[in-house]
C-alpha positions in Angstrom: -59.0 180.9 95.5 -60.2 177.5 93.8 -56.7 177.6 91.7 -54.3 178.1 95.1 -56.7 175.5 97.0 -57.2 172.5 94.4 -55.9 173.1 91.3 -52.3 174.8 92.1 -51.3 171.0 93.8 -52.3 169.3 90.8 -50.2 171.2 88.5 -47.1 171.0 90.8 -47.6 167.2 90.6 -48.1 167.0 86.8 -45.3 169.4 86.2 -43.0 168.2 88.6 -43.7 164.8 87.8 -42.8 165.1 84.4 -40.0 167.4 84.4 -38.2 164.6 86.6 -38.9 161.6 84.1 -37.9 164.0 81.4 -34.7 165.1 83.2 -33.4 162.0 84.3 -30.4 161.7 82.3 -29.3 165.4 83.3 -30.0 164.6 86.4 -28.0 161.5 86.3 -24.8 163.2 84.6 -25.0 165.9 87.3 -25.0 163.5 90.1 -21.8 161.7 88.5 -20.3 165.3 88.0 -20.8 166.7 92.0 -19.4 163.2 93.1 -16.3 163.4 91.4 -15.7 167.0 92.0 -17.2 167.2 95.3 -17.3 164.2 97.1 -20.0 162.8 98.3 -22.8 162.8 99.3 -23.9 164.2 96.1 -27.3 165.2 97.8 -27.3 168.5 99.9 -30.2 167.9 102.7 -31.4 171.5 105.0 -34.0 171.8 107.0 -36.6 175.2 105.8 -39.6 176.3 107.2 -42.5 175.5 104.7 -46.2 175.8 104.7 -47.5 177.3 108.0 -44.0 176.8 109.0 -43.6 172.9 109.1 -40.1 172.2 108.3 -39.0 169.8 106.1 -35.6 168.8 104.2 -35.2 170.5 101.2 -32.9 168.8 98.7 -30.3 169.9 96.8 -26.7 168.7 94.7 -24.0 170.3 96.7 -22.3 173.0 95.9 -19.3 173.6 98.0 -16.7 170.8 100.0 -16.8 170.3 103.3 -13.0 171.4 103.4 -12.6 172.4 107.3 -9.4 174.0 109.5 -6.9 172.9 111.9 -9.7 172.6 114.8 -12.4 170.7 113.0 -14.5 173.5 112.0 -16.0 174.2 108.7 -14.1 177.1 106.5 -15.9 179.8 104.7 -18.7 179.7 102.4 -16.0 181.5 99.9 -13.4 178.6 100.4 -15.3 175.7 100.2 -17.4 177.1 96.8 -15.7 175.6 93.7 -15.9 177.1 90.6 -17.7 174.0 90.0 -20.3 174.8 92.4 -20.1 178.4 91.6 -21.2 177.1 88.2 -23.9 174.9 89.7 -25.5 178.1 91.1 -25.0 180.4 88.6 -27.5 178.0 86.6 -29.6 176.8 89.3 -28.8 173.4 88.4 -27.9 172.5 92.1 -32.3 173.5 92.7 -32.9 170.3 90.9 -33.5 167.7 93.5 -36.0 169.9 94.8 -38.6 168.7 92.0 -38.9 165.9 94.6 -39.5 168.5 97.4 -42.4 169.2 94.8 -44.2 166.0 94.2 -44.1 164.9 97.6 -46.1 168.3 99.0 -43.2 170.4 100.5 -42.7 172.6 98.0 -44.8 174.1 94.8 -43.4 175.3 91.2 -44.2 179.0 92.3 -43.8 180.5 96.0 -41.6 182.5 97.8 -38.7 180.6 98.4 -37.8 178.7 100.8 -35.7 180.3 103.7 -33.4 179.3 106.6 -35.1 179.1 109.8 -32.6 181.2 111.4 -33.6 183.7 108.7 -37.4 183.2 109.3 -36.9 183.9 113.3 -35.9 187.6 112.3 -39.0 188.3 110.4 -41.5 190.1 111.4 -45.2 188.6 112.0 -46.1 190.5 108.6 -43.2 188.8 106.4 -43.7 185.5 108.2 -47.5 185.7 106.7 -44.9 184.1 103.2 -45.4 180.6 104.6 -49.4 180.5 104.3 -48.8 179.1 101.3 -46.3 176.6 99.9 -42.3 177.7 99.2 -41.7 177.5 95.5 -38.4 176.6 93.1 -39.2 180.4 91.9 -41.2 183.2 92.8 -42.0 186.5 92.5 -39.2 187.7 93.9 -36.5 185.7 92.4 -37.8 187.2 88.6 -37.3 190.3 90.1 -33.5 190.5 91.6 -33.1 187.3 93.4 -30.0 187.6 95.5 -29.3 191.2 94.6 -32.3 192.4 96.5 -32.8 193.7 99.9 -34.0 191.5 102.2 -36.5 194.2 103.1 -37.5 194.2 98.9 -37.5 190.6 98.7 -39.7 189.8 101.2 -42.2 192.9 100.6 -42.0 190.7 96.5 -42.8 187.9 98.5 -45.9 189.4 100.1 -47.1 190.8 96.9 -46.9 187.0 95.4 -50.0 186.4 98.6 -51.9 189.1 97.1 -51.8 188.2 93.5 -51.2 184.2 93.0 -53.0 182.9 89.9 -52.7 180.5 87.0 -51.5 183.3 84.8 -49.6 184.8 87.6 -47.6 181.5 88.1 -47.4 181.5 84.5 -45.6 184.6 83.8 -43.4 183.6 86.6 -42.2 180.7 85.3 -41.4 182.3 81.5 -39.6 185.1 83.5 -37.3 182.2 85.5 -36.4 181.0 82.1 -35.6 184.9 80.7 -33.4 185.5 84.2 -31.2 182.0 84.0 -30.1 182.5 80.7 -28.4 185.3 82.2 -26.9 183.4 84.4 -26.7 186.3 87.1 -28.0 187.6 91.0 -27.0 184.6 92.6 -25.6 185.9 95.5 -25.1 189.4 97.4 -22.7 191.5 96.0 -19.0 190.8 98.0 -20.4 188.4 99.3 -19.6 184.4 97.9 -23.4 182.8 98.9 -26.5 185.2 99.6 -26.2 186.8 103.5 -28.5 185.6 106.1 -31.6 188.1 107.2 -30.1 188.1 110.5 -26.4 189.0 109.8 -27.8 191.6 107.6 -30.4 192.9 109.9 -27.1 193.1 112.5 -24.8 194.9 110.0 -27.3 197.7 109.3 -28.0 197.9 112.8 -32.0 196.7 112.5 -31.1 194.3 115.7 -29.1 194.9 118.6 -26.1 192.0 119.5 -28.4 190.6 122.6 -31.2 190.5 120.1 -29.0 188.7 117.7 -28.0 186.1 119.8 -31.4 185.5 121.1 -33.0 184.9 117.5 -29.9 182.4 116.6 -31.2 180.2 119.4 -34.2 180.7 119.1 -33.7 178.8 116.0 -31.5 176.0 117.3 -34.3 175.9 119.3 -36.7 175.3 116.1 -34.2 172.8 114.7 -33.9 170.9 117.5 -37.8 170.5 118.4 -37.6 168.4 114.4 -34.6 166.4 114.8 
């Protein structure tokens, strides 16, 4: 498809560059607020699988503190996520630095959201087809329930997007994204501070055994070790 092969990347470059320029005052203010409320570094980097499962470093504003227990281990997400951090996530303002990833070519404006490497290793071969396109700042799953969706539904929406990607489809998703953001909901899984990992979900519902879970977690660590 011509749009996917040529024009989609062109629009990504133009839109992300314009957004970075127009939103630079907002980015500066947010950076200051993050520094004051949560400390440094202001930008949080995390390795995510991108197109063709190539690992890239995704940029976000940090939304949690580095609070640790007496053994030096990070406290659970719920204890490190401050009210300020919750507001950042609810408004998706923490995602704005990903515009840089889009400009670089790691991501697209619209596409399946980049999940964690430890999520990717639990996906079926069919579900991993989502990585045949660049991950997006927003996507079809995000405008259909975001993190409150079951993992199976979330990944199904990602595959649906692959079958219908077009300029008009991307435009529709962008407009729907704005509408979703105005509601500030669907940010986390019910009863949890952040979205539940795919492996944790599969273990909880009994779809994988404890042995398979541990094996896949080790596989994810090896994947990450290979890019560092």
